[in-house]
ZADRENVEX-229722 format. One line per field, with one value per residue (C-alpha): residue number from 1; residue in three letters; x, y, z. Coordinates in nm, 4 decimals. Example, Ala and Ser with C-alpha at 12.3 -4.5 7.8 and 13.67 -1.06 7.14 Angstrom:
<atoms>
num = [1, 2]
residu = [ALA, SER]
xx = [1.2300, 1.3670]
yy = [-0.4500, -0.1060]
zz = [0.7800, 0.7140]
</atoms>
This chain:
<atoms>
num = [1, 2, 3, 4, 5, 6, 7, 8, 9, 10, 11, 12, 13, 14, 15, 16, 17, 18, 19, 20, 21, 22, 23, 24, 25, 26, 27, 28, 29, 30, 31, 32, 33, 34, 35, 36, 37, 38, 39, 40, 41, 42, 43, 44, 45, 46, 47, 48, 49, 50, 51, 52, 53, 54, 55, 56, 57, 58, 59, 60, 61, 62, 63, 64, 65, 66, 67, 68, 69, 70, 71, 72, 73, 74, 75, 76, 77, 78, 79, 80, 81, 82, 83, 84, 85, 86, 87, 88, 89, 90, 91, 92, 93, 94, 95, 96, 97, 98, 99, 100, 101, 102, 103, 104, 105, 106, 107, 108, 109, 110, 111, 112, 113, 114, 115, 116, 117, 118, 119, 120, 121, 122, 123, 124, 125, 126, 127, 128, 129, 130, 131, 132, 133, 134, 135, 136, 137, 138, 139, 140, 141, 142, 143, 144, 145, 146, 147, 148, 149, 150, 151, 152, 153, 154, 155, 156, 157, 158, 159, 160, 161, 162, 163, 164, 165, 166, 167, 168, 169, 170, 171, 172, 173, 174, 175, 176, 177, 178, 179, 180, 181, 182, 183, 184, 185, 186, 187, 188, 189, 190, 191, 192, 193, 194, 195, 196, 197, 198, 199, 200, 201, 202, 203, 204, 205, 206, 207, 208, 209, 210, 211, 212, 213, 214, 215, 216, 217, 218, 219, 220, 221, 222, 223, 224, 225, 226, 227, 228, 229, 230, 231, 232, 233, 234, 235, 236, 237, 238, 239, 240, 241, 242, 243, 244, 245, 246, 247, 248, 249, 250, 251, 252, 253, 254, 255, 256, 257, 258, 259, 260, 261, 262, 263, 264, 265, 266, 267, 268, 269, 270, 271, 272, 273, 274, 275, 276, 277, 278, 279, 280, 281, 282, 283, 284, 285, 286, 287, 288, 289, 290, 291, 292, 293, 294, 295, 296, 297, 298, 299, 300, 301, 302, 303, 304, 305, 306, 307, 308, 309, 310, 311, 312, 313, 314, 315, 316, 317, 318, 319, 320, 321, 322, 323, 324, 325, 326, 327, 328, 329, 330, 331, 332, 333, 334, 335, 336, 337, 338, 339, 340, 341, 342, 343, 344, 345, 346, 347, 348, 349, 350, 351, 352, 353, 354, 355, 356, 357, 358, 359, 360, 361, 362, 363, 364, 365, 366, 367, 368, 369, 370, 371, 372, 373, 374, 375, 376, 377, 378, 379, 380, 381, 382, 383, 384, 385, 386, 387, 388, 389, 390, 391, 392, 393, 394, 395, 396, 397, 398, 399, 400, 401, 402, 403, 404, 405, 406, 407, 408, 409, 410, 411, 412, 413, 414, 415, 416, 417, 418, 419, 420, 421, 422, 423, 424, 425, 426, 427, 428, 429, 430, 431, 432, 433, 434, 435, 436, 437, 438, 439, 440, 441, 442, 443, 444, 445, 446, 447, 448, 449, 450, 451, 452, 453, 454, 455, 456, 457, 458, 459, 460, 461, 462, 463, 464, 465, 466, 467, 468, 469, 470, 471, 472, 473, 474, 475, 476, 477, 478, 479, 480, 481, 482, 483, 484, 485, 486, 487, 488, 489, 490, 491, 492, 493, 494, 495, 496, 497, 498, 499, 500, 501, 502, 503, 504, 505, 506, 507, 508, 509, 510, 511, 512, 513, 514, 515, 516, 517, 518, 519, 520, 521, 522, 523, 524, 525, 526, 527, 528, 529, 530, 531]
residu = [MET, SER, SER, GLN, PHE, VAL, ASP, SER, VAL, GLU, GLN, PRO, THR, PRO, ALA, SER, ALA, PRO, ASP, ALA, ASP, GLN, ASN, ARG, PRO, LEU, ARG, ARG, THR, GLY, ILE, LYS, PRO, TRP, LEU, GLY, LEU, ALA, THR, LEU, VAL, LEU, PRO, VAL, LEU, LEU, ILE, SER, ILE, ASP, MET, THR, VAL, LEU, GLY, PHE, ALA, VAL, PRO, TYR, LEU, SER, GLU, ALA, LEU, SER, PRO, THR, GLY, ASN, GLN, LEU, LEU, TRP, ILE, VAL, ASP, ILE, TYR, GLY, PHE, MET, ILE, ALA, GLY, LEU, LEU, VAL, THR, MET, GLY, SER, LEU, GLY, ASP, ARG, MET, GLY, ARG, ARG, ARG, LEU, LEU, MET, ILE, GLY, SER, ALA, ALA, PHE, GLY, ALA, ALA, SER, ALA, VAL, ALA, ALA, PHE, SER, VAL, SER, ALA, GLU, MET, LEU, ILE, LEU, ALA, ARG, ALA, LEU, LEU, GLY, VAL, ALA, GLY, ALA, THR, LEU, MET, PRO, SER, THR, LEU, SER, LEU, ILE, ARG, HIS, LEU, PHE, PRO, ASP, GLN, ARG, GLN, ARG, MET, ILE, ALA, VAL, ALA, VAL, TRP, ALA, SER, ALA, PHE, SER, ALA, GLY, ALA, ALA, PHE, GLY, PRO, ILE, LEU, GLY, GLY, LEU, LEU, LEU, GLU, ARG, PHE, PHE, TRP, GLY, SER, VAL, PHE, LEU, ILE, ASN, LEU, PRO, VAL, MET, ALA, LEU, ILE, LEU, VAL, CYS, ALA, PRO, LEU, LEU, ILE, SER, GLU, SER, LYS, ASP, PRO, ASN, PRO, GLY, ARG, ILE, ASP, VAL, LEU, SER, VAL, LEU, LEU, SER, LEU, ALA, ALA, MET, LEU, LEU, SER, VAL, TYR, GLY, ILE, LYS, LYS, LEU, ALA, GLU, GLY, GLU, LEU, ALA, ALA, THR, SER, TRP, ALA, SER, LEU, VAL, ILE, GLY, LEU, LEU, ALA, GLY, VAL, LEU, PHE, VAL, GLN, ARG, GLN, ARG, ARG, LEU, THR, HIS, PRO, LEU, ILE, ASP, LEU, SER, LEU, PHE, ALA, VAL, ARG, ARG, PHE, ARG, ALA, ALA, ILE, THR, ALA, ASN, PHE, MET, LEU, VAL, PHE, ALA, LEU, VAL, GLY, SER, LEU, PHE, PHE, LEU, SER, GLN, LEU, LEU, GLN, LEU, GLY, TYR, GLY, MET, ASN, PRO, PHE, ASP, ALA, GLY, LEU, ALA, LEU, VAL, PRO, GLY, LEU, ALA, ILE, SER, VAL, LEU, ALA, SER, PHE, ALA, VAL, ILE, PRO, ILE, ALA, LYS, ARG, CYS, SER, LEU, ARG, GLY, VAL, ILE, SER, ALA, GLY, ILE, LEU, ILE, ALA, MET, SER, GLY, PHE, VAL, LEU, LEU, THR, GLN, THR, PRO, THR, THR, ASP, GLY, ILE, LEU, LEU, VAL, LEU, ILE, ALA, PHE, ALA, LEU, LEU, GLY, LEU, GLY, MET, GLY, LEU, ALA, GLU, THR, LEU, THR, ASN, ASP, ALA, VAL, LEU, THR, ALA, ALA, PRO, PRO, GLN, ARG, ALA, GLY, ALA, ALA, SER, ALA, ILE, SER, GLU, THR, ALA, TYR, GLU, LEU, GLY, GLY, ALA, LEU, GLY, VAL, ALA, VAL, LEU, GLY, SER, VAL, LEU, THR, PHE, GLY, TYR, ARG, THR, GLY, VAL, GLN, SER, ALA, GLU, LEU, GLU, GLY, VAL, SER, GLY, SER, ALA, LEU, ASP, SER, ALA, SER, GLU, THR, LEU, GLY, THR, ALA, THR, ALA, ALA, ALA, GLN, ASP, LEU, GLU, PRO, ALA, ALA, GLY, GLU, ALA, LEU, LEU, ALA, ALA, ALA, GLN, SER, ALA, PHE, VAL, ASP, GLY, VAL, GLN, LEU, THR, SER, GLY, ILE, ALA, ALA, GLY, ILE, MET, ALA, LEU, ALA, ALA, ALA, THR, VAL, PHE, VAL, LEU, LEU, ARG, GLY, ASP, ARG, GLU, LYS, ALA, SER, ALA, ALA, ALA, LYS]
xx = [-0.8712, -1.2282, -1.5417, -1.6967, -1.4626, -1.6280, -1.9941, -1.8494, -1.7431, -2.0271, -2.2956, -2.2925, -2.2856, -2.6143, -2.6216, -2.6994, -2.4540, -2.1702, -1.8580, -1.5285, -1.2891, -1.1928, -1.0188, -1.4151, -1.4955, -1.7659, -2.0029, -1.8160, -1.9869, -1.8069, -1.5005, -1.1862, -1.2661, -1.2499, -0.9686, -0.8359, -0.9055, -0.7203, -0.4109, -0.4398, -0.4459, -0.1151, 0.0863, -0.1372, -0.1390, 0.2661, 0.2709, 0.0668, 0.2454, 0.5627, 0.4806, 0.3477, 0.5995, 0.9169, 0.7419, 0.8016, 1.1811, 1.2862, 1.4255, 1.5963, 1.7482, 1.8626, 2.0765, 2.2277, 2.2939, 2.2698, 2.1142, 2.0628, 1.6797, 1.7190, 1.8163, 1.6301, 1.3213, 1.4773, 1.4139, 1.0787, 0.9494, 1.2236, 0.9718, 0.7236, 0.8390, 0.9583, 0.6220, 0.5169, 0.6812, 0.6724, 0.2814, 0.1675, 0.4088, 0.3342, -0.0069, 0.0421, 0.3027, 0.0632, -0.2076, 0.0685, 0.2447, -0.0120, -0.1242, -0.0820, 0.2273, 0.4077, 0.2224, 0.4381, 0.7721, 0.7035, 0.6892, 0.9498, 1.1642, 0.9928, 1.1376, 1.4743, 1.5110, 1.3623, 1.6388, 1.8880, 1.6941, 1.7146, 2.1036, 2.1216, 2.4628, 2.4832, 2.1508, 2.2750, 2.2341, 1.8963, 1.7825, 1.8618, 1.6982, 1.3924, 1.4189, 1.4379, 1.1342, 0.9483, 1.0538, 0.9026, 0.6144, 0.5082, 0.4475, 0.2326, -0.0237, -0.2189, -0.1705, -0.4198, -0.6840, -0.7100, -0.7231, -1.0528, -1.1763, -1.1169, -1.2318, -1.5551, -1.7699, -2.0720, -2.1475, -2.2082, -1.9494, -1.6989, -1.7860, -1.7520, -1.4085, -1.2915, -1.3889, -1.1923, -0.8863, -0.9485, -0.9443, -0.6617, -0.4610, -0.5820, -0.6102, -0.2287, -0.1486, -0.3690, -0.1306, 0.2179, 0.2237, 0.1567, 0.4185, 0.6447, 0.6271, 0.6623, 1.0201, 1.1704, 1.1686, 1.3319, 1.4987, 1.7154, 1.5802, 1.6011, 1.3869, 1.1020, 1.1552, 1.2794, 0.8557, 0.8419, 0.9600, 0.7429, 0.4208, 0.6364, 0.6366, 0.3044, 0.1869, 0.4059, 0.2760, -0.0510, -0.1500, -0.0918, -0.2948, -0.6521, -0.5870, -0.6482, -0.4264, -0.5764, -0.4207, -0.5375, -0.5722, -0.4462, -0.2485, -0.0085, 0.3574, 0.4934, 0.6296, 0.9635, 1.0099, 0.6371, 0.8133, 1.0950, 0.8922, 0.6468, 0.9292, 1.0644, 0.7916, 0.7340, 1.0991, 1.1517, 0.8394, 0.8003, 1.1948, 1.1496, 0.8497, 0.9780, 1.2902, 1.0562, 0.9020, 1.2232, 1.2782, 1.5358, 1.4897, 1.8103, 1.7784, 1.7998, 1.5053, 1.3199, 1.4435, 1.3540, 1.0625, 0.9841, 1.1733, 0.9319, 0.6372, 0.7368, 0.7649, 0.4441, 0.2939, 0.5015, 0.3971, 0.0102, 0.0846, 0.2691, -0.0477, -0.3123, -0.1382, -0.0729, -0.2878, -0.2026, -0.0942, 0.0375, -0.2432, -0.6348, -0.7101, -1.0050, -1.0872, -1.0542, -1.3531, -1.5699, -1.6636, -1.6474, -1.3449, -1.1571, -1.3826, -1.2815, -0.8646, -0.8898, -1.0440, -0.7459, -0.4889, -0.5634, -0.7122, -0.3698, -0.1526, -0.3019, -0.3215, 0.0143, 0.1900, -0.0405, 0.1505, 0.4501, 0.4490, 0.2144, 0.4574, 0.7348, 0.5127, 0.3935, 0.7130, 1.0020, 0.7465, 0.5030, 0.8183, 0.5727, 0.7719, 0.6843, 0.4461, 0.2155, 0.2513, 0.1429, -0.1710, -0.2694, -0.3381, -0.4600, -0.8924, -0.8416, -0.7174, -0.9778, -1.2216, -1.1239, -1.1263, -1.5191, -1.6259, -1.5092, -1.7469, -2.0245, -2.0370, -2.1691, -2.5605, -2.5263, -2.3779, -2.7630, -2.9437, -2.7153, -2.5361, -2.1754, -2.1420, -2.2597, -2.0279, -1.7160, -1.7492, -1.9066, -1.6213, -1.3396, -1.4916, -1.4832, -1.0672, -1.0613, -1.1673, -0.9231, -0.6748, -0.8785, -0.8284, -0.4897, -0.3912, -0.4433, -0.1661, -0.0464, 0.3291, 0.2629, -0.0401, -0.1736, -0.2285, -0.6099, -0.6227, -0.4290, -0.6338, -0.9699, -0.8234, -0.6769, -1.0045, -1.1802, -0.9387, -0.9683, -1.3712, -1.3409, -1.0878, -1.2926, -1.6556, -1.4343, -1.2062, -1.4350, -1.6551, -1.3648, -1.2046, -1.4996, -1.5637, -1.1967, -1.2502, -1.5809, -1.4632, -1.2102, -1.3608, -1.2059, -0.9613, -0.8049, -0.8450, -0.4708, -0.3810, -0.7352, -0.5884, -0.2595, -0.3523, -0.5888, -0.2430, -0.0846, -0.3119, -0.2613, 0.1592, 0.2339, -0.0346, 0.1378, 0.4761, 0.4071, 0.2362, 0.5033, 0.7948, 0.5671, 0.3986, 0.7451, 0.9227, 0.6970, 0.7471, 1.0973, 1.1083, 0.9315, 1.0837, 1.4657, 1.3518, 1.2100, 1.5292, 1.7551, 1.5340, 1.6058, 1.8355, 1.9281, 2.2113, 2.4518, 2.4253, 2.6254, 2.5093, 2.6896, 2.4495, 2.1416, 2.2528, 2.2922, 1.9423, 1.7624, 1.8158, 1.5748, 1.4075, 1.6139, 1.9289, 1.8037, 1.7638, 2.0950, 2.2392, 2.0682, 2.2110, 2.5982, 2.4953, 2.4906, 2.1441, 1.9868, 2.1002, 2.0298, 1.6798, 1.5967, 1.7610, 1.4389, 1.2069, 1.2863, 1.3308, 0.9720, 0.7963, 0.9298, 0.7958, 0.4780, 0.4415, 0.5655, 0.2851, 0.0210, 0.1321, 0.1387, -0.1979, -0.3271, -0.1997, -0.3353, -0.7115, -0.6714, -0.5977, -0.8753, -1.1109, -0.9745, -1.0497, -1.4169, -1.5100, -1.3179, -1.5044, -1.8095, -1.7613, -1.6633, -2.0202, -2.2543, -2.5840, -2.5014, -2.7987, -2.6895, -2.6853, -2.3472, -2.3713, -2.4988, -2.1293, -2.0839, -2.3517]
yy = [-1.7512, -1.8012, -1.8405, -1.5572, -1.3044, -1.3976, -1.3948, -1.0260, -0.9517, -1.0569, -0.8912, -0.5217, -0.3921, -0.2773, 0.1034, 0.0260, -0.2089, -0.1110, -0.0270, -0.1509, -0.0123, 0.3308, 0.4314, 0.3867, 0.7514, 0.9274, 1.1025, 1.3954, 1.7018, 2.0123, 2.0748, 1.9256, 1.5230, 1.6588, 1.8360, 1.5486, 1.3657, 1.6181, 1.5836, 1.1750, 1.1650, 1.3666, 1.0838, 0.9019, 1.1424, 1.1899, 0.8115, 0.7656, 1.0501, 0.8964, 0.6125, 0.7980, 1.0166, 0.7849, 0.5817, 0.9079, 0.9581, 0.6381, 0.8022, 1.0455, 0.7574, 0.5565, 0.8625, 0.9835, 0.6839, 0.3715, 0.1275, -0.2419, -0.3746, -0.5322, -0.2145, -0.0402, -0.3028, -0.2902, 0.1002, 0.1145, -0.2121, -0.2122, -0.0221, -0.1593, -0.5091, -0.3096, -0.1896, -0.4740, -0.6701, -0.4272, -0.3139, -0.6126, -0.5243, -0.1767, -0.1701, -0.3898, -0.1822, 0.0975, -0.0734, -0.0867, 0.2207, 0.5163, 0.5483, 0.9109, 0.9017, 0.5987, 0.8465, 1.1473, 0.8956, 0.7429, 1.0937, 1.2662, 0.9430, 0.9455, 1.2671, 1.1704, 0.8789, 1.1255, 1.3197, 1.0753, 0.9669, 1.2722, 1.3195, 0.9435, 0.9131, 0.5571, 0.3110, 0.1090, 0.4205, 0.5032, 0.1447, 0.1465, 0.4593, 0.3465, 0.0254, 0.2921, 0.4876, 0.1722, 0.0621, 0.5067, 0.4509, 0.1140, 0.3172, 0.5610, 0.3659, 0.1900, 0.4566, 0.6531, 0.3750, 0.2982, 0.6877, 0.7504, 0.4769, 0.6448, 1.0104, 0.8516, 0.6585, 0.7122, 0.5091, 0.6867, 0.9814, 0.6682, 0.5940, 0.9574, 0.9784, 0.6264, 0.7270, 1.0680, 0.8378, 0.5803, 0.9020, 1.0111, 0.7069, 0.8245, 1.2083, 1.1471, 0.9766, 1.2132, 1.5683, 1.3197, 1.2781, 1.6776, 1.7591, 1.5171, 1.6475, 1.9660, 1.9276, 1.7112, 1.9867, 2.2455, 2.0422, 1.7595, 1.4096, 1.4101, 1.6590, 1.4389, 1.3056, 1.6638, 1.7857, 1.5066, 1.7292, 2.0100, 1.7652, 1.5454, 1.8792, 2.0089, 1.6261, 1.6841, 2.0057, 1.9467, 1.6450, 1.6541, 1.9441, 1.7872, 1.4362, 1.2746, 0.9646, 0.5992, 0.2779, -0.0591, -0.0554, -0.4131, -0.4476, -0.7660, -0.7880, -0.8025, -1.1206, -1.0692, -1.4400, -1.3349, -1.0384, -1.2209, -1.5058, -1.1933, -0.9871, -1.3203, -1.4544, -1.1528, -1.0423, -1.3985, -1.5372, -1.1792, -1.1931, -1.5493, -1.4570, -1.1761, -1.3623, -1.6627, -1.4050, -1.2794, -1.6164, -1.6954, -2.0560, -2.1180, -2.3129, -1.9750, -1.8277, -2.1568, -2.1945, -1.7993, -1.9081, -2.2042, -2.0498, -1.7725, -1.9599, -2.1784, -1.8866, -1.7742, -2.1016, -2.0937, -1.7658, -1.8591, -2.1182, -1.9179, -1.6389, -1.9143, -1.9562, -1.7066, -1.4682, -1.1085, -1.2385, -0.9716, -1.0581, -1.1223, -1.4326, -1.4869, -1.2036, -1.3904, -1.5919, -1.3010, -1.3238, -0.9311, -0.9096, -1.2032, -1.0741, -0.7083, -0.7840, -1.0617, -0.7436, -0.4823, -0.6647, -0.7913, -0.4412, -0.2584, -0.5469, -0.4215, -0.0888, -0.0118, -0.2538, -0.0553, 0.2762, 0.1333, 0.0392, 0.3039, 0.6225, 0.4507, 0.3579, 0.7355, 0.8605, 0.6684, 0.4631, 0.7640, 1.0541, 1.2317, 1.4607, 1.3754, 1.6660, 1.5169, 1.2419, 1.2642, 1.4989, 1.2112, 0.9870, 1.2096, 1.2090, 0.8005, 0.8638, 1.2092, 0.9304, 0.6846, 1.0368, 1.0442, 0.7264, 0.6423, 0.9236, 0.8305, 0.4690, 0.5986, 0.6489, 0.3523, 0.1320, 0.2145, 0.0429, -0.2670, -0.4887, -0.5324, -0.8213, -0.6758, -0.3368, -0.4614, -0.7582, -0.4973, -0.2603, -0.5087, -0.6207, -0.2157, -0.2531, -0.5857, -0.4153, -0.1077, -0.4115, -0.6029, -0.2959, -0.2422, -0.5927, -0.4028, -0.1003, -0.0198, 0.0840, 0.3938, 0.7153, 0.4454, 0.7810, 0.7928, 0.3938, 0.4359, 0.7909, 0.5306, 0.2206, 0.4048, 0.5773, 0.2181, 0.0757, 0.4265, 0.3468, 0.0184, 0.0987, 0.3592, 0.1732, -0.0818, 0.0957, 0.2496, -0.0038, -0.2747, -0.0464, 0.0094, -0.3036, -0.3439, -0.1437, -0.2604, -0.5899, -0.5274, -0.3953, -0.0362, -0.1164, -0.3848, -0.1809, -0.0757, -0.4870, -0.4923, -0.1983, -0.3010, -0.6269, -0.4123, -0.2264, -0.4684, -0.6089, -0.2951, -0.2655, -0.6048, -0.5741, -0.2980, -0.4614, -0.7262, -0.5265, -0.3837, -0.7005, -0.9330, -0.7346, -0.5290, -0.8485, -0.9848, -0.6488, -0.6801, -1.0335, -0.9836, -0.6542, -0.8053, -1.1342, -0.9007, -0.6556, -0.9788, -1.1510, -0.8448, -0.8945, -0.5187, -0.4281, -0.2029, -0.3216, -0.5228, -0.7860, -0.5370, -0.2917, -0.4796, -0.6307, -0.2636, -0.1925, -0.4732, -0.3279, -0.0842, 0.0907, 0.4399, 0.2195, 0.1469, 0.5708, 0.5655, 0.3039, 0.4295, 0.7820, 0.5915, 0.4315, 0.5843, 0.7080, 0.4793, 0.1928, 0.4164, 0.4784, 0.1031, -0.0151, 0.2404, 0.1446, -0.2159, -0.1522, 0.0420, -0.2298, -0.5126, -0.2393, -0.2497, -0.6205, -0.6257, -0.4164, -0.6047, -0.9090, -0.8084, -0.5974, -0.9880, -1.1298, -0.7981, -0.8639, -1.2537, -1.1578, -0.9347, -1.2051, -1.4411, -1.1249, -1.0818, -1.4465, -1.4674, -1.2004, -1.2935, -1.6496, -1.5328, -1.3380, -1.5705, -1.6014, -1.2447, -0.9927, -0.6754, -0.3669, -0.2733, 0.0000, -0.2764, -0.3801, -0.0806, -0.1216]
zz = [2.2531, 2.3752, 2.1700, 2.4211, 2.2787, 1.9088, 2.0216, 2.1568, 1.8293, 1.6419, 1.8970, 1.9591, 2.3587, 2.4425, 2.5209, 2.8694, 2.9315, 3.2034, 3.0010, 3.1517, 2.9086, 3.1113, 2.7700, 2.5875, 2.3656, 2.5145, 2.2393, 2.1208, 1.9510, 1.8054, 1.5562, 1.7661, 1.6443, 1.3072, 1.3595, 1.5033, 1.1900, 0.9547, 1.1943, 1.1783, 0.7638, 0.7270, 0.7593, 0.5380, 0.3260, 0.3568, 0.2473, -0.0175, -0.1998, -0.1255, -0.2417, -0.5964, -0.6430, -0.5643, -0.9259, -1.1113, -0.9724, -1.0996, -1.4186, -1.2081, -0.9668, -1.2531, -1.4119, -1.0818, -0.9056, -1.1340, -0.9813, -1.1497, -1.1880, -0.8944, -0.6450, -0.8401, -0.6959, -0.3310, -0.3144, -0.4387, -0.2306, 0.0855, 0.2420, 0.1951, 0.3625, 0.6239, 0.7098, 0.6533, 0.8866, 1.1995, 1.1439, 1.3855, 1.6456, 1.6103, 1.6352, 1.9680, 2.0705, 2.0523, 2.2383, 2.5252, 2.5309, 2.3700, 1.9997, 2.0218, 2.1399, 1.8681, 1.6720, 1.7779, 1.7733, 1.4784, 1.3179, 1.4093, 1.3195, 0.9744, 0.9003, 1.0232, 0.7211, 0.5183, 0.5301, 0.5460, 0.2040, 0.0108, 0.0398, -0.0590, -0.2751, -0.3805, -0.4388, -0.0756, 0.1023, -0.0511, -0.0202, 0.4015, 0.4121, 0.3143, 0.5143, 0.8063, 0.6961, 0.6179, 1.0392, 1.1125, 0.8856, 1.0821, 1.3449, 1.1949, 1.0063, 1.2613, 1.5145, 1.3193, 1.2345, 1.5665, 1.6833, 1.4514, 1.6414, 2.0067, 1.7864, 1.6670, 1.8603, 1.6915, 1.3369, 1.1182, 1.2088, 1.1990, 0.8204, 0.7504, 0.8926, 0.7860, 0.4151, 0.4692, 0.5921, 0.2851, 0.0440, 0.2366, 0.0215, -0.3252, -0.2805, -0.1541, -0.4982, -0.6660, -0.5755, -0.5303, -0.9336, -0.9043, -0.6348, -0.7746, -1.1351, -1.0447, -0.7560, -1.0033, -1.3040, -1.0863, -0.8141, -0.7323, -0.7051, -0.3434, -0.2933, -0.3438, 0.0372, 0.1786, 0.1496, 0.4719, 0.6911, 0.7450, 0.7423, 0.9921, 1.2065, 1.1531, 1.3247, 1.6329, 1.6651, 1.6448, 1.7804, 2.1517, 2.0407, 1.9272, 1.9788, 2.3250, 2.4340, 2.3690, 2.4708, 2.5733, 2.9959, 3.0400, 2.7636, 2.8931, 2.8213, 2.4194, 2.3470, 2.1573, 2.0532, 1.8556, 1.7162, 1.5468, 1.4668, 1.2738, 1.0868, 0.9956, 0.8544, 0.6392, 0.5422, 0.4257, 0.2600, 0.0828, -0.0113, -0.1495, -0.3430, -0.5061, -0.6204, -0.7742, -0.9294, -1.1018, -1.2418, -1.0311, -0.9194, -0.7027, -0.3691, -0.1550, -0.2976, -0.2319, 0.1007, 0.1890, 0.1128, 0.2938, 0.5966, 0.6027, 0.5797, 0.8682, 1.0841, 0.9576, 1.1029, 1.4504, 1.4751, 1.4108, 1.6793, 1.9436, 1.9118, 1.9730, 2.3106, 2.4486, 2.7166, 2.5391, 2.1192, 1.8592, 1.6579, 1.7943, 1.5752, 1.6662, 1.4679, 1.1657, 1.3275, 1.1793, 0.8034, 0.7548, 0.8878, 0.6592, 0.3857, 0.4189, 0.4823, 0.1328, -0.0319, 0.1148, 0.0331, -0.3330, -0.3941, -0.2789, -0.4647, -0.7894, -0.7812, -0.6453, -0.8617, -1.1630, -1.0251, -1.0606, -1.4410, -1.5127, -1.4094, -1.5741, -1.8964, -1.9485, -1.9250, -2.0993, -2.3157, -2.4065, -2.3445, -2.1050, -1.8866, -1.4681, -1.4343, -1.7538, -1.6693, -1.3173, -1.4714, -1.6729, -1.3834, -1.1628, -1.3038, -1.2152, -0.8427, -0.7976, -0.8740, -0.5985, -0.3458, -0.4611, -0.4864, -0.0961, -0.0338, -0.3127, -0.1338, 0.2106, 0.0617, -0.1308, 0.1797, 0.3155, 0.0665, -0.0978, 0.0584, 0.1910, -0.0408, -0.3411, -0.2938, -0.2470, -0.4956, -0.7318, -0.6480, -0.7201, -1.0583, -1.1729, -1.0909, -1.2328, -1.5980, -1.5482, -1.5780, -1.8546, -2.0577, -1.9915, -2.1374, -2.4188, -2.4372, -2.7918, -2.8179, -2.9145, -2.8433, -2.5741, -2.2657, -2.3169, -2.2702, -1.9673, -1.8132, -1.8952, -1.7443, -1.4334, -1.3756, -1.3855, -1.1183, -0.8842, -0.9156, -0.8008, -0.5260, -0.4133, -0.3363, -0.1947, 0.0563, 0.3225, 0.3755, 0.4201, 0.6220, 0.8870, 0.9068, 1.0162, 1.2775, 1.4221, 1.4130, 1.7581, 2.0994, 2.1126, 2.3348, 2.0809, 1.7872, 1.7498, 1.6760, 1.4662, 1.3010, 1.2732, 1.0708, 0.8256, 0.7418, 0.7568, 0.4497, 0.2790, 0.2985, 0.2790, -0.0349, -0.1687, -0.0584, -0.3125, -0.5902, -0.6508, -0.5931, -0.7868, -1.0626, -1.0780, -1.1255, -1.3578, -1.6069, -1.5127, -1.6689, -1.9653, -2.0116, -2.0086, -2.2031, -2.4598, -2.5110, -2.4775, -2.7553, -2.9984, -3.2794, -3.4137, -3.6720, -3.5100, -3.1505, -2.9555, -2.7370, -2.3960, -2.5312, -2.5036, -2.2049, -2.0527, -2.1942, -2.0725, -1.6747, -1.7645, -1.9247, -1.8189, -1.8435, -2.2164, -2.3143, -2.2122, -2.3819, -2.6936, -2.6605, -2.6659, -2.9962, -3.3736, -3.4532, -3.6507, -3.4321, -3.0890, -3.2180, -3.2764, -2.9282, -2.8198, -3.0340, -2.9270, -2.5848, -2.5913, -2.7675, -2.4424, -2.2008, -2.3248, -2.3641, -2.0114, -1.9056, -2.0906, -1.9178, -1.5410, -1.6558, -1.7177, -1.4156, -1.1902, -1.4181, -1.2747, -0.9302, -0.9101, -1.0299, -0.7842, -0.5303, -0.5652, -0.6277, -0.2739, -0.1326, -0.2609, -0.1324, 0.1942, 0.2551, 0.1342, 0.2839, 0.4061, 0.3808, 0.5924, 0.4265, 0.4168, 0.6396, 0.8795, 0.8946, 1.1229, 1.3600]
</atoms>
């Protein structure tokens, strides 16, 4: 891409300049844009609800479908992998065919895939259904964020709208455990997927009435080879990282990672040559854009990974029922929502560099606290630590998402949004894959190394799969041996949580340092990032 484009990104167009983009929205007043925003946050809300609901459904899935530890991880993270692999393509497709149209197609597909997931009869079927959910979900996220740019051309209104959009992740995550707890205590585990259907129906009804169509007037054709390269790069590299994190150092794991990285290199080179690339690589020349993407990726990596293991810790480690476990995490997620709005006045007085770095460091302190998780009676510590995670996430996300939105011209909003959402979903997928795999490896090692009287090697092998299978295996033993096995499994799980939290804290420290360096010399107020 040309250097003139980079200049146009960093230097706003004067208000008096002629507008060559036929899709650039006029300044709007009234309630309709805000009703449109309410429609756009529905899929975001739903996806975050799915994320936390599924985490709390893990014990029920383990009992009903008897997945192996590896299958359980795939059930959780195949959704994120598919989204990460297709987001760039779907963002570019939305620029071409219309972002609202893509949103509606994705909503219908998401509802259908949810029904398949709800009535899955095997772990393999559920993995496939989750993959289909990921394909449909990839159409939803870039459409929502890019349409916000279209609805709110005014910078101050847009920052509020982005705060609402970002807080929908936390709001859904806060509501998900409560809703999931109620559903799981009263209905079968598939009910956590059936809740998607009425929400998708509401989107299909409201979107045509409240949101006007938006697309790139001169999009060019979609390059099929670029689509294949991006998908291969994401899926193969993430799969390789996942396997290596699990301790599988076989040639296939390394080959998957290397081929994935090679596909990524070829993808980048091809984008530089294309007149209409899937990704505007010139956006990465803007330091605010790079900093925002980095922060989004690492924050979501840590947060989603923590939700995966904390929900299991509260239920299986500390014996809480799903509803009470959900309530224990609500304060931290509610704090994240409040922080998303509280940061707006803070942004008027502080630098973008300072606010984002501070948010990441606050999140890091939560993980540092989790490294001290006790084997028993650790609920209060988890609550405080997760509150710190939510506070840090909320402070950073509003500003990073707004910086991403305003870095691109309106006609390329879908592509820029797709890059941001790719960072989100890839971070979430890797958070579960890497941190979840580290936790699984630490737990398995701890259980298998235990020497327990009256517990056979086969029982230990079965218990080492997941904490849920350990609970089931303990019930088949004599009471004393079962109690000893369950105690050893819980201790191994807490040790794994401590190790995983330490790694996450290190990632947060790296994220803060990276943002601090990328925004060196940036003395503008955080609110100026959108001007």
